[in-house]
C-alpha positions in Angstrom: -31.3 5.8 -9.8 -29.3 3.3 -11.9 -26.4 4.7 -11.4 -27.0 4.9 -8.1 -27.6 1.2 -7.9 -25.1 0.2 -10.0 -22.3 1.9 -7.4 -24.3 0.4 -4.7 -23.8 -3.1 -6.3 -19.3 -2.2 -7.0 -19.4 -1.5 -3.2 -21.3 -4.7 -2.1 -18.9 -6.6 -3.9 -15.9 -4.7 -3.1 -17.1 -4.5 0.4 -17.8 -8.4 0.9 -14.6 -9.4 -0.7 -12.5 -6.9 2.3 -12.1 -7.8 5.7 -12.5 -4.3 6.6 -14.3 -2.4 8.7 -14.4 0.5 6.6 -14.1 1.1 2.7 -12.7 4.5 1.4 -14.8 5.5 -2.4 -12.5 6.8 -5.4 -13.2 6.6 -9.2 -10.5 6.4 -12.2 -10.7 9.9 -13.5 -12.1 11.1 -10.6 -15.4 10.9 -12.6 -17.5 10.4 -8.6 -16.7 14.3 -8.6 -19.4 15.0 -11.3 -22.2 16.4 -9.8 -25.2 13.5 -10.5 -22.3 10.9 -9.6 -21.0 12.6 -6.5 -24.8 12.8 -5.4 -24.9 9.3 -6.0 -21.8 8.0 -4.1 -22.8 10.5 -1.2 -26.1 7.9 -1.1 -24.2 4.5 -1.2 -21.6 6.1 1.5 -24.4 6.5 4.3 -25.8 2.5 2.9 -21.8 0.8 3.9 -19.4 1.6 6.7 -17.4 4.3 4.1 -14.7 6.6 6.2 -13.6 8.8 3.4 -14.5 9.6 -0.4 -11.5 11.3 -2.3 -11.7 14.8 -3.2 -9.1 15.6 -5.4 -7.3 19.1 -4.6 -4.3 20.5 -6.2 -2.9 23.9 -6.2 -2.8 26.1 -8.9 0.5 27.4 -10.1 2.3 28.9 -12.5 5.8 28.0 -12.8 8.7 28.6 -15.2 8.7 25.2 -17.1 10.0 24.5 -20.7 7.5 25.8 -23.3 6.7 21.8 -24.0 6.0 21.2 -20.7 3.9 24.3 -20.1 1.6 23.4 -22.9 1.4 20.5 -21.9 -0.2 21.9 -18.7 -2.0 24.2 -19.9 -3.9 22.1 -22.0 -5.3 20.0 -19.6 -4.5 21.2 -16.0 -5.5 25.0 -16.2 -9.1 23.8 -17.9 -9.3 21.0 -15.3 -8.9 24.3 -12.3 -10.9 26.1 -14.3 -13.9 23.6 -14.1 
């Protein structure tokens, strides 16, 4: 409930500062995709004119990258796709 209250306060402040009919929701490093936080975001989206919530969708691919680039891809992106 505290997370939802904080999200409500942040969205209310941003929405009141903008002159728009609707806003989109996103978060730094896609933290809003954590299930508990996502539920709070959906709850907040019902209280404000939200036209979209960003859902990151990146295709999984294999490539012939150099060894250094391949290690970087495996290090973070591969784990992200597994999650």
